[in-house]
mmJSON file of the N, C-alpha and C atoms, coordinates in Angstrom:
{"data_MODEL":{"atom_site":{
"group_PDB":["ATOM","ATOM","ATOM","ATOM","ATOM","ATOM","ATOM","ATOM","ATOM","ATOM","ATOM","ATOM","ATOM","ATOM","ATOM","ATOM","ATOM","ATOM","ATOM","ATOM","ATOM","ATOM","ATOM","ATOM","ATOM","ATOM","ATOM","ATOM","ATOM","ATOM","ATOM","ATOM","ATOM","ATOM","ATOM","ATOM","ATOM","ATOM","ATOM","ATOM","ATOM","ATOM","ATOM","ATOM","ATOM","ATOM","ATOM","ATOM","ATOM","ATOM","ATOM","ATOM","ATOM","ATOM","ATOM","ATOM","ATOM","ATOM","ATOM","ATOM","ATOM","ATOM","ATOM","ATOM","ATOM","ATOM","ATOM","ATOM","ATOM","ATOM","ATOM","ATOM","ATOM","ATOM","ATOM","ATOM","ATOM","ATOM","ATOM","ATOM","ATOM","ATOM","ATOM","ATOM","ATOM","ATOM","ATOM","ATOM","ATOM","ATOM","ATOM","ATOM","ATOM","ATOM","ATOM","ATOM","ATOM","ATOM","ATOM","ATOM","ATOM","ATOM","ATOM","ATOM","ATOM","ATOM","ATOM","ATOM","ATOM","ATOM","ATOM","ATOM","ATOM","ATOM","ATOM","ATOM","ATOM","ATOM","ATOM","ATOM","ATOM","ATOM","ATOM","ATOM","ATOM","ATOM","ATOM","ATOM","ATOM","ATOM","ATOM","ATOM","ATOM","ATOM","ATOM","ATOM","ATOM","ATOM","ATOM","ATOM","ATOM","ATOM","ATOM","ATOM","ATOM","ATOM","ATOM","ATOM","ATOM","ATOM","ATOM","ATOM","ATOM","ATOM","ATOM","ATOM","ATOM","ATOM","ATOM","ATOM","ATOM","ATOM","ATOM","ATOM","ATOM","ATOM","ATOM","ATOM","ATOM","ATOM","ATOM","ATOM","ATOM","ATOM"],
"id":[1,2,3,4,5,6,7,8,9,10,11,12,13,14,15,16,17,18,19,20,21,22,23,24,25,26,27,28,29,30,31,32,33,34,35,36,37,38,39,40,41,42,43,44,45,46,47,48,49,50,51,52,53,54,55,56,57,58,59,60,61,62,63,64,65,66,67,68,69,70,71,72,73,74,75,76,77,78,79,80,81,82,83,84,85,86,87,88,89,90,91,92,93,94,95,96,97,98,99,100,101,102,103,104,105,106,107,108,109,110,111,112,113,114,115,116,117,118,119,120,121,122,123,124,125,126,127,128,129,130,131,132,133,134,135,136,137,138,139,140,141,142,143,144,145,146,147,148,149,150,151,152,153,154,155,156,157,158,159,160,161,162,163,164,165,166,167,168,169,170,171,172,173,174],
"type_symbol":["N","C","C","N","C","C","N","C","C","N","C","C","N","C","C","N","C","C","N","C","C","N","C","C","N","C","C","N","C","C","N","C","C","N","C","C","N","C","C","N","C","C","N","C","C","N","C","C","N","C","C","N","C","C","N","C","C","N","C","C","N","C","C","N","C","C","N","C","C","N","C","C","N","C","C","N","C","C","N","C","C","N","C","C","N","C","C","N","C","C","N","C","C","N","C","C","N","C","C","N","C","C","N","C","C","N","C","C","N","C","C","N","C","C","N","C","C","N","C","C","N","C","C","N","C","C","N","C","C","N","C","C","N","C","C","N","C","C","N","C","C","N","C","C","N","C","C","N","C","C","N","C","C","N","C","C","N","C","C","N","C","C","N","C","C","N","C","C","N","C","C","N","C","C"],
"label_atom_id":["N","CA","C","N","CA","C","N","CA","C","N","CA","C","N","CA","C","N","CA","C","N","CA","C","N","CA","C","N","CA","C","N","CA","C","N","CA","C","N","CA","C","N","CA","C","N","CA","C","N","CA","C","N","CA","C","N","CA","C","N","CA","C","N","CA","C","N","CA","C","N","CA","C","N","CA","C","N","CA","C","N","CA","C","N","CA","C","N","CA","C","N","CA","C","N","CA","C","N","CA","C","N","CA","C","N","CA","C","N","CA","C","N","CA","C","N","CA","C","N","CA","C","N","CA","C","N","CA","C","N","CA","C","N","CA","C","N","CA","C","N","CA","C","N","CA","C","N","CA","C","N","CA","C","N","CA","C","N","CA","C","N","CA","C","N","CA","C","N","CA","C","N","CA","C","N","CA","C","N","CA","C","N","CA","C","N","CA","C","N","CA","C","N","CA","C","N","CA","C","N","CA","C"],
"label_alt_id":[null,null,null,null,null,null,null,null,null,null,null,null,null,null,null,null,null,null,null,null,null,null,null,null,null,null,null,null,null,null,null,null,null,null,null,null,null,null,null,null,null,null,null,null,null,null,null,null,null,null,null,null,null,null,null,null,null,null,null,null,null,null,null,null,null,null,null,null,null,null,null,null,null,null,null,null,null,null,null,null,null,null,null,null,null,null,null,null,null,null,null,null,null,null,null,null,null,null,null,null,null,null,null,null,null,null,null,null,null,null,null,null,null,null,null,null,null,null,null,null,null,null,null,null,null,null,null,null,null,null,null,null,null,null,null,null,null,null,null,null,null,null,null,null,null,null,null,null,null,null,null,null,null,null,null,null,null,null,null,null,null,null,null,null,null,null,null,null,null,null,null,null,null,null],
"label_comp_id":["MET","MET","MET","THR","THR","THR","PHE","PHE","PHE","SER","SER","SER","PHE","PHE","PHE","ALA","ALA","ALA","LEU","LEU","LEU","LYS","LYS","LYS","THR","THR","THR","LEU","LEU","LEU","PHE","PHE","PHE","GLU","GLU","GLU","LEU","LEU","LEU","ALA","ALA","ALA","LEU","LEU","LEU","VAL","VAL","VAL","VAL","VAL","VAL","ALA","ALA","ALA","VAL","VAL","VAL","PHE","PHE","PHE","TRP","TRP","TRP","GLY","GLY","GLY","ILE","ILE","ILE","PHE","PHE","PHE","HIS","HIS","HIS","GLU","GLU","GLU","ASP","ASP","ASP","ARG","ARG","ARG","LEU","LEU","LEU","ILE","ILE","ILE","ALA","ALA","ALA","PHE","PHE","PHE","GLU","GLU","GLU","LYS","LYS","LYS","ARG","ARG","ARG","ILE","ILE","ILE","ILE","ILE","ILE","SER","SER","SER","THR","THR","THR","ILE","ILE","ILE","ARG","ARG","ARG","ARG","ARG","ARG","ARG","ARG","ARG","ARG","ARG","ARG","LEU","LEU","LEU","ARG","ARG","ARG","LEU","LEU","LEU","VAL","VAL","VAL","LYS","LYS","LYS","CYS","CYS","CYS","THR","THR","THR","VAL","VAL","VAL","LYS","LYS","LYS","ALA","ALA","ALA","LEU","LEU","LEU","GLU","GLU","GLU","ASN","ASN","ASN","ILE","ILE","ILE"],
"label_asym_id":["A","A","A","A","A","A","A","A","A","A","A","A","A","A","A","A","A","A","A","A","A","A","A","A","A","A","A","A","A","A","A","A","A","A","A","A","A","A","A","A","A","A","A","A","A","A","A","A","A","A","A","A","A","A","A","A","A","A","A","A","A","A","A","A","A","A","A","A","A","A","A","A","A","A","A","A","A","A","A","A","A","A","A","A","A","A","A","A","A","A","A","A","A","A","A","A","A","A","A","A","A","A","A","A","A","A","A","A","A","A","A","A","A","A","A","A","A","A","A","A","A","A","A","A","A","A","A","A","A","A","A","A","A","A","A","A","A","A","A","A","A","A","A","A","A","A","A","A","A","A","A","A","A","A","A","A","A","A","A","A","A","A","A","A","A","A","A","A","A","A","A","A","A","A"],
"label_entity_id":["1","1","1","1","1","1","1","1","1","1","1","1","1","1","1","1","1","1","1","1","1","1","1","1","1","1","1","1","1","1","1","1","1","1","1","1","1","1","1","1","1","1","1","1","1","1","1","1","1","1","1","1","1","1","1","1","1","1","1","1","1","1","1","1","1","1","1","1","1","1","1","1","1","1","1","1","1","1","1","1","1","1","1","1","1","1","1","1","1","1","1","1","1","1","1","1","1","1","1","1","1","1","1","1","1","1","1","1","1","1","1","1","1","1","1","1","1","1","1","1","1","1","1","1","1","1","1","1","1","1","1","1","1","1","1","1","1","1","1","1","1","1","1","1","1","1","1","1","1","1","1","1","1","1","1","1","1","1","1","1","1","1","1","1","1","1","1","1","1","1","1","1","1","1"],
"label_seq_id":[1,1,1,2,2,2,3,3,3,4,4,4,5,5,5,6,6,6,7,7,7,8,8,8,9,9,9,10,10,10,11,11,11,12,12,12,13,13,13,14,14,14,15,15,15,16,16,16,17,17,17,18,18,18,19,19,19,20,20,20,21,21,21,22,22,22,23,23,23,24,24,24,25,25,25,26,26,26,27,27,27,28,28,28,29,29,29,30,30,30,31,31,31,32,32,32,33,33,33,34,34,34,35,35,35,36,36,36,37,37,37,38,38,38,39,39,39,40,40,40,41,41,41,42,42,42,43,43,43,44,44,44,45,45,45,46,46,46,47,47,47,48,48,48,49,49,49,50,50,50,51,51,51,52,52,52,53,53,53,54,54,54,55,55,55,56,56,56,57,57,57,58,58,58],
"pdbx_PDB_ins_code":[null,null,null,null,null,null,null,null,null,null,null,null,null,null,null,null,null,null,null,null,null,null,null,null,null,null,null,null,null,null,null,null,null,null,null,null,null,null,null,null,null,null,null,null,null,null,null,null,null,null,null,null,null,null,null,null,null,null,null,null,null,null,null,null,null,null,null,null,null,null,null,null,null,null,null,null,null,null,null,null,null,null,null,null,null,null,null,null,null,null,null,null,null,null,null,null,null,null,null,null,null,null,null,null,null,null,null,null,null,null,null,null,null,null,null,null,null,null,null,null,null,null,null,null,null,null,null,null,null,null,null,null,null,null,null,null,null,null,null,null,null,null,null,null,null,null,null,null,null,null,null,null,null,null,null,null,null,null,null,null,null,null,null,null,null,null,null,null,null,null,null,null,null,null],
"Cartn_x":[1.063,-0.047,1.019,0.714,1.395,0.861,1.723,1.577,0.168,0.026,-1.047,-2.334,-2.274,-3.424,-3.651,-2.763,-3.149,-3.355,-3.165,-3.554,-4.805,-5.256,-6.904,-7.793,-7.422,-7.978,-8.667,-7.679,-7.525,-8.514,-8.766,-9.023,-11.109,-10.543,-12.286,-12.596,-12.272,-13.107,-13.134,-12.463,-12.341,-13.698,-13.985,-14.669,-16.386,-16.772,-17.7,-18.63,-16.615,-17.14,-18.115,-17.688,-17.576,-19.094,-19.449,-20.929,-21.917,-21.934,-22.137,-22.723,-21.7,-21.114,-22.845,-22.437,-22.748,-24.657,-24.853,-26.737,-27.058,-26.327,-26.921,-26.473,-25.652,-25.454,-25.758,-26.628,-27.113,-26.965,-27.391,-27.856,-26.238,-25.29,-23.212,-23.075,-23.594,-22.558,-22.936,-25.094,-25.801,-24.357,-24.387,-23.799,-22.185,-21.616,-20.053,-20.352,-20.59,-20.659,-21.218,-22.402,-22.651,-21.133,-20.528,-19.533,-18.454,-18.036,-17.152,-17.527,-18.699,-19.508,-18.735,-19.305,-19.593,-17.781,-17.229,-15.453,-14.594,-15.398,-15.609,-16.001,-16.871,-17.289,-16.546,-16.439,-15.152,-14.188,-13.732,-12.024,-12.672,-13.799,-13.737,-14.159,-14.809,-15.6,-14.159,-12.742,-12.521,-11.851,-12.198,-11.78,-10.389,-10.298,-8.426,-8.631,-7.085,-7.18,-6.842,-7.131,-6.784,-6.21,-5.07,-4.189,-4.445,-4.085,-4.346,-3.888,-2.738,-1.413,-3.036,-3.539,-4.245,-5.728,-6.211,-7.065,-6.122,-5.257,-5.076,-4.848,-4.556,-4.954,-5.958,-6.849,-8.276,-8.629],
"Cartn_y":[-0.796,-0.04,1.46,2.241,2.886,3.937,6.042,5.91,7.202,7.654,8.266,7.229,6.15,6.072,5.505,5.497,5.151,6.807,8.049,9.254,9.375,8.856,8.818,8.131,6.858,6.072,6.823,7.427,7.861,9.05,9.601,10.901,10.752,9.307,9.235,8.502,7.627,7.119,8.476,9.432,10.828,11.577,11.272,12.294,11.61,10.376,8.94,9.348,9.739,9.905,11.23,11.939,13.379,14.157,12.943,13.129,12.561,11.012,11.122,11.308,12.092,12.699,13.575,14.905,16.07,15.395,14.367,13.835,13.47,13.025,13.436,14.896,15.825,16.454,18.115,17.713,18.996,19.945,20.134,21.639,21.961,21.62,21.692,22.22,21.475,21.82,23.042,22.943,24.858,26.027,25.461,26.777,26.629,25.863,25.688,26.426,25.792,26.906,28.167,28.952,30.528,30.793,29.895,30.598,31.035,29.732,30.209,31.223,30.926,32.28,33.97,33.697,34.866,35.31,34.68,34.903,35.434,34.503,35.236,36.519,37.061,37.946,39.301,38.625,39.314,40.428,39.4,39.386,40.49,40.371,40.967,42.654,42.669,44.524,44.532,44.766,45.171,46.783,47.915,49.238,49.025,50.171,50.076,51.717,52.081,53.025,54.016,55.214,56.383,57.123,58.016,58.915,59.949,61.08,62.188,62.476,62.296,62.811,63.056,62.058,62.3,62.616,63.085,63.989,65.195,65.63,67.399,67.355,66.174,66.311,66.611,65.988,65.974,68.369],
"Cartn_z":[-0.238,0.448,-0.262,-0.932,-1.483,-0.091,0.116,0.597,0.667,-0.595,-1.216,-1.487,-1.127,-1.444,0.782,1.048,2.817,2.746,2.547,2.872,2.442,1.608,0.45,0.524,1.694,2.606,3.549,4.44,5.225,5.332,4.47,3.827,4.183,3.212,3.021,4.165,4.888,6.448,6.682,7.747,8.256,7.307,6.342,5.39,5.906,5.532,5.898,7.115,8.45,9.686,10.197,9.526,9.909,8.873,7.741,7.379,8.589,9.296,10.043,11.615,11.978,12.357,12.981,11.434,11.181,11.33,10.75,10.384,11.802,13.202,14.33,15.057,14.417,15.386,14.913,14.174,12.636,13.403,15.121,14.897,15.426,15.843,16.197,14.83,13.719,12.527,11.332,12.036,11.512,12.22,13.148,14.148,13.654,13.672,13.512,11.724,10.846,9.089,9.708,10.559,10.352,11.396,12.198,12.545,10.904,10.516,9.77,8.537,8.073,6.936,7.7,8.829,10.005,9.713,9.539,10.306,8.685,7.372,6.108,5.821,6.035,6.047,6.5,8.161,8.843,7.963,7.618,6.732,5.685,4.939,3.343,4.321,5.196,6.158,6.928,7.144,7.527,7.161,8.493,7.9,7.899,6.887,7.125,7.483,8.547,9.589,8.858,8.879,8.34,8.909,8.373,9.185,8.791,9.342,10.386,9.095,8.005,7.065,5.754,5.948,4.747,4.148,5.373,5.145,5.606,5.987,5.192,3.778,3.51,1.836,1.533,1.829,1.118,0.656],
"occupancy":[1.0,1.0,1.0,1.0,1.0,1.0,1.0,1.0,1.0,1.0,1.0,1.0,1.0,1.0,1.0,1.0,1.0,1.0,1.0,1.0,1.0,1.0,1.0,1.0,1.0,1.0,1.0,1.0,1.0,1.0,1.0,1.0,1.0,1.0,1.0,1.0,1.0,1.0,1.0,1.0,1.0,1.0,1.0,1.0,1.0,1.0,1.0,1.0,1.0,1.0,1.0,1.0,1.0,1.0,1.0,1.0,1.0,1.0,1.0,1.0,1.0,1.0,1.0,1.0,1.0,1.0,1.0,1.0,1.0,1.0,1.0,1.0,1.0,1.0,1.0,1.0,1.0,1.0,1.0,1.0,1.0,1.0,1.0,1.0,1.0,1.0,1.0,1.0,1.0,1.0,1.0,1.0,1.0,1.0,1.0,1.0,1.0,1.0,1.0,1.0,1.0,1.0,1.0,1.0,1.0,1.0,1.0,1.0,1.0,1.0,1.0,1.0,1.0,1.0,1.0,1.0,1.0,1.0,1.0,1.0,1.0,1.0,1.0,1.0,1.0,1.0,1.0,1.0,1.0,1.0,1.0,1.0,1.0,1.0,1.0,1.0,1.0,1.0,1.0,1.0,1.0,1.0,1.0,1.0,1.0,1.0,1.0,1.0,1.0,1.0,1.0,1.0,1.0,1.0,1.0,1.0,1.0,1.0,1.0,1.0,1.0,1.0,1.0,1.0,1.0,1.0,1.0,1.0,1.0,1.0,1.0,1.0,1.0,1.0],
"B_iso_or_equiv":[0.0,0.0,0.0,0.0,0.0,0.0,0.0,0.0,0.0,0.0,0.0,0.0,0.0,0.0,0.0,0.0,0.0,0.0,0.0,0.0,0.0,0.0,0.0,0.0,0.0,0.0,0.0,0.0,0.0,0.0,0.0,0.0,0.0,0.0,0.0,0.0,0.0,0.0,0.0,0.0,0.0,0.0,0.0,0.0,0.0,0.0,0.0,0.0,0.0,0.0,0.0,0.0,0.0,0.0,0.0,0.0,0.0,0.0,0.0,0.0,0.0,0.0,0.0,0.0,0.0,0.0,0.0,0.0,0.0,0.0,0.0,0.0,0.0,0.0,0.0,0.0,0.0,0.0,0.0,0.0,0.0,0.0,0.0,0.0,0.0,0.0,0.0,0.0,0.0,0.0,0.0,0.0,0.0,0.0,0.0,0.0,0.0,0.0,0.0,0.0,0.0,0.0,0.0,0.0,0.0,0.0,0.0,0.0,0.0,0.0,0.0,0.0,0.0,0.0,0.0,0.0,0.0,0.0,0.0,0.0,0.0,0.0,0.0,0.0,0.0,0.0,0.0,0.0,0.0,0.0,0.0,0.0,0.0,0.0,0.0,0.0,0.0,0.0,0.0,0.0,0.0,0.0,0.0,0.0,0.0,0.0,0.0,0.0,0.0,0.0,0.0,0.0,0.0,0.0,0.0,0.0,0.0,0.0,0.0,0.0,0.0,0.0,0.0,0.0,0.0,0.0,0.0,0.0,0.0,0.0,0.0,0.0,0.0,0.0],
"pdbx_formal_charge":[null,null,null,null,null,null,null,null,null,null,null,null,null,null,null,null,null,null,null,null,null,null,null,null,null,null,null,null,null,null,null,null,null,null,null,null,null,null,null,null,null,null,null,null,null,null,null,null,null,null,null,null,null,null,null,null,null,null,null,null,null,null,null,null,null,null,null,null,null,null,null,null,null,null,null,null,null,null,null,null,null,null,null,null,null,null,null,null,null,null,null,null,null,null,null,null,null,null,null,null,null,null,null,null,null,null,null,null,null,null,null,null,null,null,null,null,null,null,null,null,null,null,null,null,null,null,null,null,null,null,null,null,null,null,null,null,null,null,null,null,null,null,null,null,null,null,null,null,null,null,null,null,null,null,null,null,null,null,null,null,null,null,null,null,null,null,null,null,null,null,null,null,null,null],
"auth_seq_id":[1,1,1,2,2,2,3,3,3,4,4,4,5,5,5,6,6,6,7,7,7,8,8,8,9,9,9,10,10,10,11,11,11,12,12,12,13,13,13,14,14,14,15,15,15,16,16,16,17,17,17,18,18,18,19,19,19,20,20,20,21,21,21,22,22,22,23,23,23,24,24,24,25,25,25,26,26,26,27,27,27,28,28,28,29,29,29,30,30,30,31,31,31,32,32,32,33,33,33,34,34,34,35,35,35,36,36,36,37,37,37,38,38,38,39,39,39,40,40,40,41,41,41,42,42,42,43,43,43,44,44,44,45,45,45,46,46,46,47,47,47,48,48,48,49,49,49,50,50,50,51,51,51,52,52,52,53,53,53,54,54,54,55,55,55,56,56,56,57,57,57,58,58,58],
"auth_comp_id":["MET","MET","MET","THR","THR","THR","PHE","PHE","PHE","SER","SER","SER","PHE","PHE","PHE","ALA","ALA","ALA","LEU","LEU","LEU","LYS","LYS","LYS","THR","THR","THR","LEU","LEU","LEU","PHE","PHE","PHE","GLU","GLU","GLU","LEU","LEU","LEU","ALA","ALA","ALA","LEU","LEU","LEU","VAL","VAL","VAL","VAL","VAL","VAL","ALA","ALA","ALA","VAL","VAL","VAL","PHE","PHE","PHE","TRP","TRP","TRP","GLY","GLY","GLY","ILE","ILE","ILE","PHE","PHE","PHE","HIS","HIS","HIS","GLU","GLU","GLU","ASP","ASP","ASP","ARG","ARG","ARG","LEU","LEU","LEU","ILE","ILE","ILE","ALA","ALA","ALA","PHE","PHE","PHE","GLU","GLU","GLU","LYS","LYS","LYS","ARG","ARG","ARG","ILE","ILE","ILE","ILE","ILE","ILE","SER","SER","SER","THR","THR","THR","ILE","ILE","ILE","ARG","ARG","ARG","ARG","ARG","ARG","ARG","ARG","ARG","ARG","ARG","ARG","LEU","LEU","LEU","ARG","ARG","ARG","LEU","LEU","LEU","VAL","VAL","VAL","LYS","LYS","LYS","CYS","CYS","CYS","THR","THR","THR","VAL","VAL","VAL","LYS","LYS","LYS","ALA","ALA","ALA","LEU","LEU","LEU","GLU","GLU","GLU","ASN","ASN","ASN","ILE","ILE","ILE"],
"auth_asym_id":["A","A","A","A","A","A","A","A","A","A","A","A","A","A","A","A","A","A","A","A","A","A","A","A","A","A","A","A","A","A","A","A","A","A","A","A","A","A","A","A","A","A","A","A","A","A","A","A","A","A","A","A","A","A","A","A","A","A","A","A","A","A","A","A","A","A","A","A","A","A","A","A","A","A","A","A","A","A","A","A","A","A","A","A","A","A","A","A","A","A","A","A","A","A","A","A","A","A","A","A","A","A","A","A","A","A","A","A","A","A","A","A","A","A","A","A","A","A","A","A","A","A","A","A","A","A","A","A","A","A","A","A","A","A","A","A","A","A","A","A","A","A","A","A","A","A","A","A","A","A","A","A","A","A","A","A","A","A","A","A","A","A","A","A","A","A","A","A","A","A","A","A","A","A"],
"auth_atom_id":["N","CA","C","N","CA","C","N","CA","C","N","CA","C","N","CA","C","N","CA","C","N","CA","C","N","CA","C","N","CA","C","N","CA","C","N","CA","C","N","CA","C","N","CA","C","N","CA","C","N","CA","C","N","CA","C","N","CA","C","N","CA","C","N","CA","C","N","CA","C","N","CA","C","N","CA","C","N","CA","C","N","CA","C","N","CA","C","N","CA","C","N","CA","C","N","CA","C","N","CA","C","N","CA","C","N","CA","C","N","CA","C","N","CA","C","N","CA","C","N","CA","C","N","CA","C","N","CA","C","N","CA","C","N","CA","C","N","CA","C","N","CA","C","N","CA","C","N","CA","C","N","CA","C","N","CA","C","N","CA","C","N","CA","C","N","CA","C","N","CA","C","N","CA","C","N","CA","C","N","CA","C","N","CA","C","N","CA","C","N","CA","C","N","CA","C","N","CA","C","N","CA","C"],
"pdbx_PDB_model_num":[1,1,1,1,1,1,1,1,1,1,1,1,1,1,1,1,1,1,1,1,1,1,1,1,1,1,1,1,1,1,1,1,1,1,1,1,1,1,1,1,1,1,1,1,1,1,1,1,1,1,1,1,1,1,1,1,1,1,1,1,1,1,1,1,1,1,1,1,1,1,1,1,1,1,1,1,1,1,1,1,1,1,1,1,1,1,1,1,1,1,1,1,1,1,1,1,1,1,1,1,1,1,1,1,1,1,1,1,1,1,1,1,1,1,1,1,1,1,1,1,1,1,1,1,1,1,1,1,1,1,1,1,1,1,1,1,1,1,1,1,1,1,1,1,1,1,1,1,1,1,1,1,1,1,1,1,1,1,1,1,1,1,1,1,1,1,1,1,1,1,1,1,1,1]
}}}
């Protein structure tokens, strides 16, 4: 068994376990998804700090 085959098999097994866990703990999965989406949105909406010198040039 090669390393890549073993890694692929391990990833597939972890994916199946995650799917079954998600079926039985749907509320936790939804909360986790909302946390990830809100984190991504916050990164996009970061404010740029404005310096005083930049305001003087306007």
